N, C-alpha and C positions, 0 to 999 in steps of 0.2 A: 701280715696285715695289720694294719693298728686296731685296734679294739676301742679305741676311743672317737667320737662323732669327729670329731675337728682331725685327730689322726687318720680317719680316710679319705676327709676330705682332702685333705692335705695330696694323701697318697693320689686321688684320684686328678686332682690341678696336675701333678707333675708327669699322671699318665698321659694327661691328655693334651699335656705341655711335648715331651718327647714324639706322642703319633704326630703331633701339627711339623712338627720339625723333622718327619718321615724316620724316625728312630723306634725300633722295637723297644716295648718296655722288657721285651724277656732278654733283647742284648742288655741293656745299660743294668738290668739288675743281676746279670753273670759277672758284668763288667764291676761293678762296686764289691762284688763277694770276693774275688780275684785281688783287689786291694787291701780288700779285710783281711785276708790268709795271708798275704804278705806282710801284713805290718803284725799279723798278730806270730809271722813266723821268727819276724825279727824282734819281736818282746822277747818271745821263750829266748831266744839266743843271745837279748843281752842279758835276761837273767841268769843265764847258763853260765856265761861267761863272768858274769861276777862272781857268781861261786866257786868257780874252781882256779879263780885268779889268785897268784902266789902270795898276793902283795898281804905284809902283816906289821902290826906297829911292834919295833924291834926298838925305839929310842929310848934311851939312859933318862929316868927320872929324876927329876931334882930335887935337892933339898928339901926336909919338911922341917920348917924352923916354929910351928907352931901348930897345935891338934886342938879340938876340941870334935866331943861326938865322933861322928863320920866325915867333919870338913876338917883340911888342911888348908896350912898356911905355905904354897911351894915358893922358893928362893931361885932365879934363873940367873940370876948374877948380876953381872956388867955394873958400871955406877962412873961416876963423873958427878962435875960440881950441880949439875942439875936436881932440881928434887927427886925423887924415887917414884916408881910408880907400881899403883897397888890397884889390880883387875879383877871385876868382881863380876862374872860371865851368869847365863841363865840358870834357873832352879830343876829347869827342865830338860837343860842336855847336859852331856859331859862338858867338860872346860875342854878335852880335848881338841874342838875344833880349834883353838887358838894356838895348839901347837899338834897339827896336824903331822906334818912329815920335817924333815930335816930341810929339806928346801920350800918347806910352807909353813913355815912356823912363825907368825905373828910375835908371840912372845920371846922365842932367839935372836930373831931380828931387835926386835927393840935391845936387846941385853947387848949384843954384839955390836950394836951404834954406839954404845956405852949406856947408856940408861940404868939404872938400879933396877929391876922389875921381880914385883912380886904376885902371885895369882893366888885366889881363894878359890879350894876345888869343896864346893859344897860337899861330895859326895852323896852318897844314898841315904835317903831316909830309913833311920834306924828307930827302934824301938820308941826312944825321946822324938825326933821330930819329926816321927809322923802325930805327934801331938800339935808341932809347932803350927802360930798362924802366922803374918806375915810382920807384926810385932816382935815374935820372938826371932823372927830371923834377924832384923834391922835391929832393932833396941837391943838384942841379943849377940848374938853368933857375930854378926857383921860387926856390929859395935866392936865386940872385943877383937874381932880379929884387925880393925884398921888402929885399935890403940898399943896392938901388938907388934904389926908392924910399924907404927911409926916410932916404941921402943926401940925397933931395932933399926931403923934406917938413920935414928936420929934425928929427924928434921922432919917439915909440913912434906905431903905427900899428893901427887897427883891421880886423882881416884877415880878410875875409869870404869861406866859399866855398859856390857853388851847386852842389848836385847832387854827382857827382863829385868836383869841384871841392872840398869842404866837408873829403873824405877825404885830400886833397892838403894843402889848409890846414891841417887838424889835426896833420900829420906833419910839416910845416916848423914848423907854430907850437913844436912837442916841440924842434926843433933850434934856431931863433931866438928863446928867450918874451923877451929882452932886448930886442927891436925893435919888443915890438907892447906895446899896450894893452891888447886886449882882445880877442875871436874871435868871428865870428861865424858859424853856421852854417845855410844855408837849406836843406829839402829833404836832409836829409846822411842815406846809408844807413849802420846800424852791423851791425846785428843781420841779418845777412843772408836767414834762417830765423825772422825773427819770428813772421811769420802762417801761414806753411808751409815745409816741409822740402823737398818733393819737385818743385815748380816748378824753386828756384833752382838743384838739382843736376841736373836736368836739363835748363837752360841748358849747363852745365859739360861733360855728354855728349856737346854738340854738337861739340866741342872738337877732334875725331879728325877731325871730315868737315870743318871748316875750313879744317883746315894746309893743305890744294892751296893756298887761294887765300892763307893768313898766308906760304907760303915763293913764292910765284909774285910776290905785288907787295910783301912787307915790310908791310903792313899787315892790319888787319880793314876792306877797303872799306866805301863808305858806303850801296851796296845792302842789304850784310848785317846791318851795324848797322840800317838801318830796318826790316828783315824781323824781326830780334829784337824792337824795341820794338813793332811793330804785334803780332806773338805774345801780347802782354800782354793787347792788348783788340783781338781782330778784327774785330770788327763795329762797334767804333767810328769807323772810318774812313769807310763808308757812310754811319752816320747825320752825320756831321759836312756830309758836302758836301750830305744831302739839307737838310737845315737850313740851310746855306749858298745852298741855291737858294729857298727861302723871305725871301731879305734882301732890301730894295730895295739894289741894288749900289753905289748913288751915297753909302748910311748910313754915316756911323764904323765903325759894327760889322761890316760887310761889308770895309771898308779895314782893321782888324784882321786880320781873317781873312785876309786874303789876303795881309799883311806875315807874320803865322805861318807859315801854309804856304810862305812863299820858305823863312822860315828853319829849316824844317821839312824841306825838299827838300833845301837847299842844305847837306848835311852836311858833318864834317870825317871822312877815314880814321882808325881808331886803329892806331899804333905794334904790330907783331906780337908782341914781348915784354909790350907792356902788356895786349895783349888775350888774352894768356894768365896772365897774375899774375889779372888782372879774374876771368874763366871759372872758371878751375879755382880762384881762393884763394877771391877773393871771394866769388863765388855757389858753390860746388862745396864749397868745403870750412869757408865762415864763417869765415872766419883773423882780419878785423878782431876779431868778439865773442870769438872764442874765444883773445884774446891773443897768434896766431902770424903777423899780418901784423908783415913786416917792413923799415923803408927802411935802407937803408945796414948791414942787420947787425942794426939796435937794433927790439925791440918798438915799436910804437904804441901807448901807454900813456896813454888819457885824464885820467888820477886824477893822473897827475904834472903835469898844467896847472894851475895856479893863477890863470889869469887871470881876469878877468869873462867868460864866454860868455852868447852870444844864440842860443838853438833856434828856429827859426823852424820850423813842421808844419805844411804844409797838410792839411786835412781832408779833401780828396777828390782825395788823390794815388793815381795809379793806377800811376807811376813806380815811386815809394818810398814802400813803406806805409807810415803812420804810425806801425805799430809799431816799424817800424827806424829812424826816425830819434829816435824817442822812447828806445831803447836807449841813448842817449849821455845823457840827463839826468841819471841817477844817477851816473854815473862821472865828469863832471866838478864838481868840487866847488863850483864859483860859476856853476853852469847855470842862466838866466831862461828858461823855456818860455813861447813864445809861439803859439799857436794860432790856422793862420790860416785865415778861410773860403773857401778857393781851392782849386783844383786844382793840379798840379807849375809849370805855365807860368804858369796864371793871376794865381798871387801873387808873380811879378816883371813878368808883362806885359798883363794883362787889365785889362778897364774897371773894377774893386773893387779893383786892384792898389795903389793908394795908402790905402786903408783896411788891406788884410789885412795888408800887411806894411812898404809905405815911412813911413808917416807912425810909426808903430810903432817899426819900427827907428830912426828919428831920435833919439825918445823917450829909446830905451833907452839910445843912443851920446851925450846930452845930457846923464844921468845919471852916465854915468862920472867919476870923478877926471881933473883934468887934472894 
């Protein structure tokens, strides 16, 4: 029986409605328990099936062509007459999602189609990176990686940023436009209050409670980050494992599910200064949209970028709401918007990623002036 007055009133209303319809409340209660038991059993079966699945990451790593601290520039090869592609992922997840499986690798697909592809793998924050701010990452490490990639390829680059990496790419593009031929932003947020203000600001209010962790470790730990993401859609975790329990464990879908879950569960902590900037600034004050987000003292202003831009907006994105990413379109003078029929992760690594993103991105790149 619910403890609150409102809960007891609702329980009484349901009981009265059942009685009026000729249904015994006890039978209804028993039926609900049976459904819940079936759902619990399916969830446990899904988790157990995931844990015992034989899928393991065994792909050979591409050559490292530049490194600094824990970060590396990986060369996926390829190469034609078009500009080389430098991909910048988020700081809070490993870059593996862009190179998930032999049959589900965005980067290897782009390279196989002829594009020279480089990836900045941020790595895990070490002693130096734990003190990094967003300025240190953008005006320091990313800028130096960009210059190294430009020297290596001998020409201007197409800079690609995915999710949080898109914000970093946008900021460095403003600082180094001469090294770039174009900018692509995949599921990149800009207006953090586009759909509602309350939820993002609520995230910022968690910062004081997180301070002991930030102070003790110098980072926002992986478990804390995963808890924040899980809070966006807490019921989705149970649903996906129940769905996995229904799959043939030898099927390609099951293999891809396990590879994605391994990636999600092998997260990266976030440097404490960056966590404070993101939670208090981006989410709490919507600094990018308000023109108040600064890198090395300079406001990041998309309208200043005259580069061709490709904005990939996943229509089923629950991490970056489409409206948050679409806010960039009117601000970038040469933006082309691509609506991808996928989710945030599915757009880059799902079974339909080829049609949703990879091929449209290559077509846009091919249209760029050489």
